C-alpha atoms as one frame of an Amber mdcrd trajectory, in Angstrom:
protein
   5.968  -7.615 -16.424   3.858  -5.812 -18.695   6.328  -2.767 -19.106   9.869
  -2.854 -20.264  12.887  -2.651 -17.975  14.744   0.452 -18.718  17.602   1.012
 -16.819  19.833  -0.878 -13.900  21.998   0.291 -10.911  24.398  -1.669  -8.866
  24.939  -1.090  -5.107  28.204   0.361  -3.846  29.556  -3.017  -3.418  28.217
  -4.608  -6.262  26.493  -7.296  -4.078  23.193  -6.306  -5.540  21.025  -4.120
  -7.988  18.099  -2.098  -8.682  16.164  -2.169 -11.882  13.073   0.032 -12.792
  10.413  -0.384 -15.720   9.224   2.688 -17.750   6.422   3.567 -14.997   8.696
   3.783 -12.133   8.514   0.200 -10.436  11.431  -0.573  -8.822  12.814  -4.067
  -8.229  15.730  -4.754  -5.651  17.731  -7.984  -5.964  20.709  -9.199  -4.096
  21.750  -7.102  -1.166  20.163  -3.888  -2.716  17.440  -2.483  -0.273  14.045
  -1.767  -1.572  13.559   1.930  -0.917  10.286   2.517  -2.971   8.928   3.164
  -6.375   8.450   6.283  -8.175   4.847   8.096  -7.085   1.972   7.864  -9.601
   0.830   9.240 -12.101   3.918  10.025 -14.208   3.466  12.469 -16.938   6.315
  10.834 -18.968   8.121   7.167 -18.864  11.098   6.946 -16.891  14.177   6.496
 -18.851  17.086   5.708 -16.355  17.854   5.064 -12.759  21.214   5.660 -10.746
  22.377   4.793  -7.499  23.145   7.671  -4.738  23.455   8.064  -1.248  20.186
   8.397   0.683  18.032   7.332   3.826  15.220   5.889   1.772  12.607   8.103
   3.445   9.236   8.309   1.090   9.004  11.764  -0.119   6.181  11.655  -2.776
   2.393  11.598  -2.103  -0.790  12.127  -4.136  -1.771  14.598  -1.816  -0.277
  18.255  -0.682   0.527  18.184   3.189  -2.175  19.330   5.350  -4.803  18.315
   2.884  -7.905  16.386   4.256 -10.518  13.909   2.938 -11.768  10.546   3.460
 -11.564   6.758   2.638 -14.676   4.890   1.588 -15.804   1.243   0.787 -19.126
  -0.601  -0.120 -20.579   0.504   2.937 -20.811   4.204   1.797 -22.675   3.061
  -1.470 -24.952   5.839  -2.605 -23.867   8.363   0.071 -20.655   9.620  -0.691
 -18.995  12.605   1.051 -19.713  16.100   0.362 -17.070  18.311  -0.715 -14.669
  19.771  -0.013 -12.071  16.716   0.068  -8.720  16.412  -1.550  -8.083  13.229
  -0.108 -10.275  10.282  -1.834  -9.288   6.724  -1.127 -11.507   3.892  -2.359
 -11.914   0.117  -1.350 -11.352  -2.385  -4.263 -12.393  -5.440  -1.740 -12.738
  -6.677   1.476 -10.930  -9.589   1.821  -8.216 -11.611  -0.289 -10.031 -13.225
  -3.270 -13.186 -11.461  -2.029 -15.980  -9.821  -3.996 -15.148  -6.549  -5.606
 -16.732  -3.342  -4.208 -20.213  -3.129  -5.720 -20.034   0.708  -5.934 -16.380
   0.892  -6.943 -16.972   2.721 -10.235 -19.305   5.039  -8.795 -16.838   5.828
  -5.852 -13.779   6.150  -8.195 -15.881   8.750 -10.122 -16.464  10.766  -6.664
 -12.684  10.224  -6.133 -11.859  12.064  -9.295  -8.099  13.076 -10.001  -7.428
  12.320  -6.217  -8.092   8.511  -6.597  -6.033   6.094  -4.393  -7.282   2.630
  -3.975  -6.963   0.103  -0.963  -7.580  -3.539  -0.725  -7.926  -5.723   2.589
  -5.480  -8.547   2.911  -6.812 -11.723   4.649  -4.727 -14.716   5.199  -4.487
 -18.055   3.039  -2.054 -20.497   1.663  -1.792 -21.856  -1.883   0.790 -23.799
  -3.595   2.705 -22.896  -6.630   5.960 -21.732  -8.208   5.601 -18.156  -9.179
   8.976 -16.575 -10.084   8.349 -13.589  -7.527   8.102 -16.305  -4.404  10.847
 -18.428  -5.092  13.327 -16.751  -2.619  10.644 -16.447  -0.073  11.132 -18.158
   3.024   7.338 -19.067   2.948   6.798 -19.507  -0.731   3.066 -21.023  -0.022
   1.733 -17.734   1.551   3.864 -15.647  -0.779   2.075 -17.248  -3.709  -1.373
 -16.825  -1.999  -0.540 -12.862  -1.385   0.727 -12.798  -5.281  -2.343 -14.407
  -6.683  -4.795 -12.289  -4.579  -2.843  -9.210  -5.591  -3.321 -10.130  -9.422
  -7.120 -10.959  -8.346  -7.998  -7.716  -6.828  -6.157  -5.821  -9.707  -8.095
  -7.609 -12.128 -11.351  -7.070 -10.793 -10.636  -3.056 -10.456  -9.473  -3.127
 -14.032 -12.904  -4.850 -15.057 -14.947  -2.090 -13.267 -13.556   0.026 -15.780
 -11.683   2.396 -13.473  -8.428   3.953 -13.753  -5.958   1.495 -11.696  -2.570
   3.111 -12.373  -2.699   5.179  -9.036  -1.374   4.422  -5.752  -2.529   1.487
  -4.006  -2.902   0.753  -0.227  -2.430  -2.559   1.277  -4.621  -2.857   4.433
  -2.764  -4.940   7.048  -5.028  -5.366  10.258  -6.465  -8.007  12.286  -8.959
 -10.129  10.535 -11.377 -13.162  10.750 -10.179 -15.740  10.050  -6.990 -14.748
  11.791  -3.715 -14.417  10.174  -1.135 -17.338  10.886   0.952 -17.428  14.233
   4.130 -17.767  12.079   4.629 -13.948  11.442   7.119 -14.827   8.829   4.327
 -16.355   6.716   1.977 -13.293   7.044   4.958 -10.947   5.842   5.438 -13.263
   2.963   1.795 -12.810   2.045   2.127  -9.233   2.081   5.248  -9.463  -0.033
   3.445 -11.658  -2.668   0.808  -9.056  -2.742   3.322  -6.201  -3.364   5.120
  -8.013  -6.054   2.075  -8.743  -7.899   1.232  -4.826  -8.100   4.657  -4.060
  -8.998   4.530  -6.727 -11.720   1.799  -5.008 -13.285   3.333  -1.677 -13.402
   1.647  -0.418 -10.140   4.714   1.643  -8.693   3.409   3.325  -5.924   2.177
   0.874  -3.097   2.117   1.528   0.504   0.839  -0.040   3.694  -2.601   0.878
   5.764  -1.907  -0.464   8.906  -2.139   0.548  13.240   1.186   1.127  15.080
  -0.609  -1.392  17.681  -1.174  -4.397  15.451   1.461  -4.334  12.604   4.170
  -6.294  14.726   2.113  -8.612  15.997   1.028  -9.725  12.564   4.502  -9.582
  10.402   6.863  -9.451  13.481   9.981  -7.225  12.951   9.555  -6.849   9.067
   9.651  -3.155   8.568   9.927  -2.302   4.873  10.754   0.925   3.210   7.040
   1.572   2.148   4.881   4.523   2.513   2.910   4.328   5.561  -1.147   5.304
   5.776  -1.460   5.050   9.563  -4.555   3.705  11.018  -4.604   5.552  14.647
  -7.867   7.111  15.997  -6.446   9.752  18.365  -8.716  12.107  16.830  -5.490
  14.493  16.342  -3.857  13.778  12.828  -0.812  16.331  13.758  -0.010  14.177
  16.590  -0.439  10.978  14.633   2.063  12.134  12.111   4.319  13.350  14.596
   4.295  10.525  17.107   3.066   7.440  14.803   6.472   5.930  14.720   7.733
   6.846  18.428   4.743   5.749  20.643   6.127   5.789  24.139   9.667   7.061
  24.216  10.753   3.733  25.819   9.259   1.573  23.231   8.958   3.018  19.723
   6.624   0.958  17.286   7.853  -1.365  14.537   6.319  -0.096  11.136   7.043
   0.460   7.420   9.846   2.584   7.324   8.770   4.812   4.149   7.266   7.864
   6.254   4.025   8.414   7.365   2.259   9.976   4.125  -1.519   9.948   5.415
  -3.237   9.244   9.163  -6.476   8.150   9.554  -7.553  10.113  12.553 -11.468
   9.872  13.359 -14.826   9.017  12.196 -17.077  11.962  11.021 -20.808  12.197
  10.822 -22.466  13.965   8.005 -25.887  13.786   7.326 -26.416  10.867   9.630
 -23.835   8.997   7.667 -20.343   7.879   8.985 -17.025   8.576   7.215 -13.429
   7.818   7.854 -11.584  11.136   8.206  -7.739  11.412   6.644  -5.140  13.716
   6.695  -1.794  14.361   4.669   1.150  14.529   6.865
């Protein structure tokens, strides 16, 4: 890790513990549940951590509840959404180990102080003995995810932008397809997450659809903030029903709370933009 560990707290039964670095990135070991990390960006370093009762709900966000904005990628090069916008999420790359967004620096400037970053995850396997993946049930895909996360972060840093902002891991159907072994897909996402945490990126969430998440990673439901991809055209409905779906068949999703929802596509001056809302 590139930041010092500053504090540790044990679970009530002493079967596990959490530690945090001075940027608020939390790591859970043993039977300690990972509930999330400190929202970015911090005005002062973290100096301590303590255990307390809670439900693990994510309560921090870059954007005030009720705010609107956009997410953009290399497809919007030179045609950025006009103001006003509070939400401004920018693509780093469109595939694991993929080419960096050619307009990343310009789009980060467009985003300003509201910058969040997202990376599109695709499947792969690489052998290795990365410490973050030694306990993984599928270490080769975990290693691939870890290396892909480091690659995306390095490319973003080399673009000269501020990478110490919230990141979102885009998990959706891809070409080539994810593995039919859902545990391998989950391990890949876990490795990617571990890579960003190891570099001090404390606030990392998941972008996914309620209709596809479980089909990719199975029953894995980490306590991570959720940016919900669901084109109902009604952001308030997305926020309130994103977990429940049909009452008889609730969706399996990351459990950290729906922080954002992508609810539609807007056309401005002939250009199309994904629209987002903060729950």
